[in-house]
Every structure is written in C-alpha cells, then in structure tokens.
C-alpha positions in Angstrom: -32.0 -15.0 -19.4 -31.9 -14.6 -22.9 -29.3 -17.2 -24.4 -26.9 -14.2 -26.1 -27.1 -12.2 -23.3 -26.0 -14.7 -21.0 -23.2 -15.9 -23.1 -22.2 -11.9 -23.0 -22.1 -11.6 -19.4 -20.4 -15.2 -19.2 -17.7 -13.8 -21.3 -17.5 -10.4 -19.2 -17.2 -12.7 -16.1 -14.4 -14.8 -17.7 -12.5 -11.6 -18.9 -12.9 -10.1 -15.2 -11.2 -13.4 -13.9 -8.3 -13.0 -16.4 -8.0 -9.5 -15.4 -7.6 -10.0 -11.8 -5.1 -13.2 -12.3 -2.8 -11.3 -14.8 -2.8 -8.0 -12.5 -2.2 -10.0 -9.5 0.9 -11.8 -10.9 -0.3 -15.0 -12.4 1.5 -16.8 -15.5 -0.1 -16.5 -18.9 -0.8 -20.4 -19.2 -2.8 -20.4 -15.9 -5.0 -17.4 -16.6 -5.7 -18.9 -20.3 -6.6 -22.3 -18.5 -9.1 -20.6 -16.2 -10.7 -18.4 -18.7 -11.0 -21.7 -21.2 -12.7 -23.7 -18.5 -15.2 -21.0 -17.6 -15.9 -20.5 -21.5 -16.2 -24.3 -22.1 -19.4 -24.4 -19.7 -21.2 -22.6 -22.8 -21.2 -25.8 -24.9 -19.6 -24.0 -27.9 -17.7 -26.1 -30.3 -14.8 -23.3 -30.1 -13.9 -21.3 -26.9 -10.5 -19.8 -27.1 -8.5 -17.4 -24.9 -5.7 -15.5 -26.1 -3.5 -13.8 -23.0 -0.8 -11.4 -22.9 0.5 -9.3 -19.7 -1.2 -6.4 -21.5 -4.4 -7.7 -22.5 -7.0 -10.6 -23.0 -9.0 -11.7 -26.5 -11.9 -14.1 -25.8 -13.6 -16.0 -28.6 -16.6 -18.1 -28.8 -17.7 -19.7 -32.2 -20.1 -22.3 -33.1 -21.7 -23.1 -36.4 -24.9 -23.2 -34.8 -24.7 -19.9 -32.8 -23.5 -16.4 -33.3 -19.5 -15.8 -33.0 -18.6 -14.0 -30.2 -15.3 -12.2 -29.7 -13.9 -9.7 -27.0 -10.6 -7.9 -26.3 -9.8 -5.9 -23.4 -6.9 -4.4 -22.0 -5.2 -4.9 -19.0 -3.9 -2.2 -16.7 -0.8 -2.8 -14.4 -1.5 -4.1 -11.0 0.5 -5.2 -7.7 1.4 -8.7 -6.9 -1.3 -10.4 -5.1 -1.2 -14.0 -4.5 -4.4 -14.5 -2.7 -6.4 -13.0 -5.6 -4.9 -15.8 -7.8 -6.0 -18.3 -5.3 -9.6 -16.8 -4.6 -10.3 -16.3 -8.4 -9.3 -20.0 -9.1 -11.7 -21.0 -6.3 -14.4 -18.9 -8.0 -13.8 -20.6 -11.3 -13.9 -24.2 -9.8 -17.1 -23.7 -8.0 -18.6 -22.0 -11.2 -17.4 -24.7 -13.3 -18.7 -27.5 -11.0 -22.3 -25.9 -10.8 -21.9 -24.9 -7.3 -22.6 -21.2 -7.7 -24.5 -19.3 -10.3 -23.0 -16.6 -12.9 -24.2 -13.6 -11.0 -22.7 -15.2 -7.8 -19.5 -15.6 -9.8 -19.5 -12.0 -10.7 -20.4 -10.6 -7.1 -17.2 -12.8 -6.0 -14.8 -11.6 -8.3 -16.1 -7.7 -8.0 -15.5 -8.2 -4.3 -12.0 -9.9 -5.1 -10.6 -7.2 -7.3 -9.9 -4.9 -4.1 -9.0 -7.8 -1.8 -6.2 -7.1 0.5 -5.8 -9.8 3.2 -2.5 -7.9 5.0 -2.6 -4.0 6.1 -0.1 -1.4 5.3 1.3 -2.0 8.5 1.8 -5.9 8.2 3.4 -5.1 4.6 5.9 -2.5 6.2 7.0 -5.4 8.7 7.0 -7.7 5.7 9.6 -5.5 3.8 11.7 -5.0 6.8 11.8 -8.7 7.6 12.6 -9.6 3.9 15.6 -7.2 3.8 17.1 -8.3 7.1 16.7 -12.0 6.4 18.2 -11.4 2.9 21.3 -9.7 4.2 21.6 -12.6 6.7 21.3 -15.1 3.8 23.9 -13.6 1.6 26.3 -13.8 4.4 26.1 -10.4 6.2 26.2 -10.3 10.2 23.3 -9.8 12.4 24.2 -6.2 12.7 24.2 -6.1 8.9 20.6 -7.3 9.0 19.5 -5.0 11.8 20.5 -2.0 9.6 19.0 -3.5 6.6 15.9 -3.5 8.8 16.0 0.1 9.6 16.9 0.9 5.6 13.7 -1.2 4.9 11.4 0.7 7.1 12.4 4.1 5.5 12.2 2.5 2.0 8.5 0.9 3.1 7.3 4.4 4.0 8.4 5.6 1.0 6.9 2.7 -1.4 3.6 2.4 0.3 2.8 6.0 0.9 4.6 7.9 -2.0 4.3 5.6 -4.9 0.7 6.6 -5.7 1.7 10.3 -5.9 4.9 9.6 -7.7 2.7 7.5 -10.1 5.8 6.2 -12.5 7.0 2.7 -11.2 10.5 3.1 -12.6 11.1 6.5 -10.7 9.6 5.3 -7.5 11.6 2.2 -7.8 14.8 4.4 -8.5 13.9 6.5 -5.4 13.3 3.4 -3.0 16.7 2.1 -4.0 18.3 5.2 -3.5 16.9 5.4 -0.1 18.3 2.2 0.8 21.5 3.1 -0.3 21.7 6.2 1.5 20.5 5.1 4.6 22.8 2.2 4.4 25.7 4.5 3.8 25.1 6.5 6.6 24.9 3.7 9.1 28.3 2.5 7.7 30.1 5.7 7.8 28.8 6.0 11.5 30.1 2.4 12.2 33.4 3.3 10.7 33.7 6.5 13.0 33.0 4.2 15.8 35.1 1.2 15.1 32.3 -1.3 14.3 32.3 -3.3 11.2 29.5 -3.3 9.1 29.3 -4.8 5.5 27.9 -2.5 2.8 27.4 -4.7 0.1 25.5 -7.4 1.9 22.9 -4.4 3.4 22.3 -2.9 -0.1 22.1 -6.1 -1.9 20.0 -7.8 0.6 18.0 -4.4 0.8 17.3 -4.3 -2.7 15.6 -7.9 -2.7 12.0 -6.7 -2.4 12.6 -4.5 -5.3 14.3 -6.9 -7.5 11.7 -8.4 -10.2 11.6 -11.7 -8.6 8.0 -12.6 -9.6 8.4 -11.2 -13.0 11.5 -13.5 -13.9 9.8 -16.5 -12.3 6.9 -15.9 -14.6 8.9 -15.6 -17.6 10.7 -18.8 -16.9 6.9 -20.5 -16.3 5.7 -19.0 -19.8 8.7 -20.3 -21.4 8.0 -24.0 -20.1 4.6 -23.7 -21.5 5.5 -22.2 -24.7 4.0 -18.5 -24.4 7.2 -16.9 -25.7 5.4 -13.4 -26.5 4.4 -13.2 -22.6 8.0 -14.6 -21.3 9.7 -11.9 -23.3 7.4 -8.9 -22.4 8.0 -10.1 -18.7 11.8 -10.4 -19.1 11.7 -6.6 -20.6 9.6 -5.8 -17.3 12.5 -7.5 -15.1 15.1 -5.8 -16.8 13.4 -2.3 -16.9 12.8 -2.9 -12.8 16.5 -4.0 -12.3 17.6 -0.8 -14.6 15.7 1.5 -11.9 16.9 -0.2 -8.9 20.7 0.2 -10.4 19.9 3.6 -11.2 18.9 4.4 -7.7 21.5 2.6 -6.0 24.1 4.7 -8.3 22.4 7.9 -7.5 22.6 7.0 -3.6 26.3 6.4 -4.0 26.9 9.5 -6.1 25.1 11.5 -3.4 27.0 9.9 -0.7 30.2 10.7 -2.3 29.3 14.0 -2.8 28.1 14.6 0.7 31.3 12.9 1.9 29.9 9.7 3.4 30.4 7.2 1.1 33.5 4.9 0.6 35.4 5.3 -3.0 35.2 1.6 -3.5 32.0 -0.4 -3.3 31.7 -4.1 -4.2 28.9 -6.3 -4.7 28.9 -9.9 -3.9 28.7 -12.7 -6.6 28.9 -15.7 -4.3 27.0 -16.8 -1.0 29.1 -17.2 2.0 27.3 -19.8 3.8 29.2 -23.3 4.4 29.2 -26.0 6.8 26.4 -26.9 9.4 26.0 -23.8 11.1 26.0 -21.9 7.7 23.2 -24.1 6.2 21.2 -23.9 9.2 21.5 -20.0 9.1 20.8 -20.1 5.1 17.8 -22.1 6.1 16.2 -20.1 8.9 17.4 -17.2 6.9 15.2 -18.2 3.6 12.1 -19.3 5.7 12.3 -15.9 7.4 12.8 -14.0 3.9 9.5 -15.6 2.6 7.5 -15.2 5.6 8.4 -11.3 4.8 7.7 -11.8 1.0 4.3 -13.8 1.8 3.1 -10.4 3.5 4.4 -8.3 0.5 2.9 -10.5 -2.0 -0.2 -11.2 0.0 0.4 -14.9 0.4 -3.1 -16.3 2.1 -2.2 -17.0 6.1 -2.7 -20.8 5.7 -0.1 -21.3 3.1 2.9 -18.8 4.2 4.3 -21.5 6.3 4.4 -24.3 3.2 5.9 -21.1 1.1 8.6 -20.6 3.7 9.4 -24.4 3.9 9.6 -24.5 0.2 12.0 -21.5 -0.2 14.2 -23.0 2.8 14.5 -26.5 1.6 15.0 -25.3 -2.1 17.7 -22.8 -0.7 19.4 -25.6 1.2 19.8 -27.9 -1.7 21.2 -24.7 -3.4 24.0 -24.3 -1.0 24.7 -28.2 -0.6 25.3 -28.3 -4.4 27.1 -24.9 -4.5 29.5 -26.1 -1.5 30.0 -29.2 -2.9 31.3 -28.3 -6.2 28.2 -27.9 -8.3 28.8 -24.2 -9.1 26.0 -21.6 -8.7 24.3 -22.9 -12.1 24.0 -26.6 -11.4 23.1 -25.8 -7.6 20.3 -23.6 -8.8 19.4 -26.3 -11.2 19.2 -28.6 -7.8 17.3 -26.3 -5.7 14.7 -25.4 -8.6 14.0 -29.5 -8.7 13.3 -29.5 -4.9 11.5 -26.2 -5.3 9.3 -27.7 -7.9 8.8 -31.0 -6.1 7.7 -29.3 -3.0 5.2 -26.9 -5.0 3.6 -29.7 -6.6 3.2 -31.6 -3.2 1.5 -28.6 -1.2 -0.5 -27.6 -4.3 -2.3 -31.0 -4.1 -2.2 -31.7 -0.4 -3.6 -27.8 0.4 -5.6 -27.6 -2.8 -3.9 -24.2 -4.0 -2.4 -23.1 -7.2 1.0 -24.4 -7.7 2.0 -20.8 -8.5 1.8 -19.4 -4.8 4.3 -21.6 -3.9 6.7 -21.7 -6.5 7.2 -17.9 -6.6 7.9 -18.0 -3.0 10.0 -21.3 -3.2 12.6 -19.8 -5.9 12.6 -16.3 -5.2 15.9 -16.7 -3.1 17.5 -18.6 -6.2 16.1 -16.2 -8.7 18.9 -14.1 -10.1 16.9 -10.9 -9.5 20.1 -9.6 -7.8 22.0 -10.9 -10.6 20.1 -8.8 -13.2 20.6 -6.0 -10.9 24.5 -6.4 -10.8 24.8 -6.7 -14.7 22.6 -3.5 -15.1 24.7 -1.5 -12.6 28.1 -2.6 -14.1 26.6 -2.0 -17.4 25.7 1.6 -16.5 28.6 2.2 -14.5 30.9 1.2 -17.5 32.4 -1.9 -15.5 33.9 -4.6 -17.9 32.3 -7.3 -15.3 29.0 -6.4 -16.9 29.1 -8.8 -19.9 30.3 -11.7 -17.2 27.6 -10.7 -14.6 24.9 -10.8 -17.5 26.1 -14.3 -18.8 26.1 -15.6 -15.5 22.7 -14.4 -14.8 21.4 -15.7 -17.7 22.9 -19.2 -17.1 21.3 -19.4 -13.7 17.8 -18.2 -15.2 18.4 -21.2 -17.6 19.0 -23.6 -15.1 16.4 -22.8 -12.9 14.1 -23.3 -16.3 15.7 -26.6 -16.6 15.3 -27.9 -13.0 11.7 -26.9 -13.3 10.8 -28.4 -16.3 12.9 -31.7 -15.4 11.0 -32.1 -11.9 7.6 -31.4 -13.5 8.1 -33.9 -16.6 9.1 -36.6 -14.1 6.1 -35.8 -11.7 3.6 -35.6 -14.8 5.3 -39.1 -15.9 4.6 -40.6 -12.5 1.1 -39.2 -12.3 0.2 -40.7 -15.7 1.7 -43.9 -14.8 -0.5 -44.1 -11.6 -3.7 -43.3 -13.5 -2.8 -45.9 -16.1 -2.4 -48.4 -13.4 -5.7 -47.4 -11.6 -7.7 -47.9 -14.7 -6.0 -51.6 -15.1 
C-alpha cells in the first residue's frame, strides 16, 4: 500500500473511532487519547487530535513528510457505553499490532450500528429505572409500581415515536408530559378510593431516565481534564434537556388541571427521605436496581452490569450516611463521588474496561439532574425558589467534581509511588 494512501486511511479510521465514541457518550479527553494513540503508530513527529462534542480535527505533520489535516462533523447519537468499550478494544488491538488497518476499519463499521440489547429489554430497563428511583427518593412500593406503569407508556413513546418526531427537545417534553399525565391519573384514582400515593416521588423518580445524567457526568469529567469548551457545550445540552423535561411536566400538569384530575398544589422533593438501617438497605438495593435498569438503557456490556450497579449502590449509601450524619447534601455528594471514583478505578483495572462505564453509572443517583430539572421548572413557573434550587444544584455538581478529582489524584499518586518503588 502506498505510504500516503495508508496514512489517509489511518486518519479516516482514527476519526471513525472518535465519531463512534463521542456519539456514544464518551468524554472528550478519552476520545482524544484514543485517536492520538492510533495516530502515533505512524511515526509522525506531530500527531494531534482536537475533539469537540460536534466535531473532530486531526493533524499529522512531520518535516520529512507531507502534512495531513482532516476535520469532520459529528452528528448527535444515543448513549451507548458498549460501543465505547468495543472501540477501546479495537484501538488497543491495532496499536499492539494484533490486527491490521483493514481489520480495524471492518470492526469499527460493525460497532457503529452495534446494539447489545433489543427494544423490549430497553423498555424493561426504563420501567425498572423509574420504579427504583421512585423508591430510592423515598416513595412507597405502590409509588414505584405506578412509576413502572408510567415508564411503560413513556418508553413506548420514546422508542417508537422519537424517530418520527425528529426533534429531541420536543420528544423529551412529550415523554415528560406522558409521565406526568399517567401519574396524575393514578393519583386521582387513588384519592377517590382512599389509597395514598405520593405524586412528587412518582414524577421525580419517573423523569430520571430523561434527565441529563450522562451529559452532566461528562461535563464534570471534561472540566477535570481541562476541556472547558466541551464541558460548557455539555452543560448547555444538559440545561436544554432539563428545560424540555420541565416544560413537559408543566404541560402535563396544566392539562390535568384543565381536565380536572390534577391537584392545585404539587410539591417537588428537595431531600431524600431514607435513613436508619432499613432506609440505607432500601437505598442500597434501589440504587443497584435503578442502575441495572439504566445499564439496559445505556447499553452497558452484560459482564459489567453487576459492577456498575455495585458502584452506584455503595456510592449512594455513602451519600446517605454522610447526609444523615450532618454533612449536608453537598459534602455528602463529595463523599459519595469519592467512593464511586475509587470503585470505578478498581473495576476498570480488574475487568480491563474504560473507567467511564462504571463511573457514569456509579454517580447517576447523585448527579443533580433532578436538581437542574427542579431549578428550570421553578424558573419557568416564576417560583422564587428557582435561584436557591439552581445554586444548590451547582454546588452539588461542584462537590461531585471535587470528590472525583480528589480520589483520582490520591490514586494516581499511589500508582506513581508503587511504580517508583518497583523500579528501585
């Protein structure tokens, strides 16, 4: 193969790997690292990759060779953590010389459309996630059961109508409205029969599959790595998704009031109501169950689902222990994030998988997606609580970032210390 042609094919392959990863929900620094490792096999003195959530620029330059630069637009995609894992394996095999360039391209083309869970399994995942989050936030088993039913209605709409609707903002708003209307109908029926249901736990738990947990998590990770442009873009994405969800819930409540089955006053929880041994046990199991459901939605490889659920469960338990021992939700989030980072670091190395898979799942219960939603909802409805809700959400996000970087720094120092000791 002619040398210049080979380099162009290699750049195309590296960009394809980056496109798949960024569209699947990978952090910017991980995509840049993967592309750079592939490009470094060329031997060029300069091999650079500049990645944004909407585009990739790759440059190969050397005094003795022709400079090659390519820029490619990235179209939005759905979160798919299995693709990140599979692309990581292709990159590792190619860089170690186990596969050829043609083999790598063939594998990437297959991964581009890879789905490890069918639509039915994902619908089950949405239902399980909504039910478990309602339980996790303090709802009863009956609240969780209603959330399961609302989840079924929302999942059908999400997976069968989204491609026809086209606009994600509108689809998210419709899904949130569906959850709200179904929840209101059940609560109205329960009131007539004398059964107690808690609307706030059903709705807030129900919207968790819609809130931008992955976008917020990646924004935090991008900040830690110094990718501030990407972090800002992801935070804008998170805010827009939260706005769509808030608009949808507001529309559902408005419809319910016009028809006559929605109460005049609807509160939204600001604190978790799980304390004591039984509360911690329920929180642990609910966090694990919610992430098992999320694993189906995010397409976590089957062999990593248990580890992801355990990471979330222990992280959430650490949060509850901190919160109910006087730390407050900010420092409790810091504590939970530290433990989630530690477990993600360990699982990534033991199971030889990207840390992203475990960390995204591990901190989703703590990520203030519901907090952003509440802030936007209060802002839209003109509630004076909007400012305090937004401030609290930003502080929690900052605490999570601080917890991640603190534990990562400690672990990195230990790793370097062990490596120095081995060399001696």
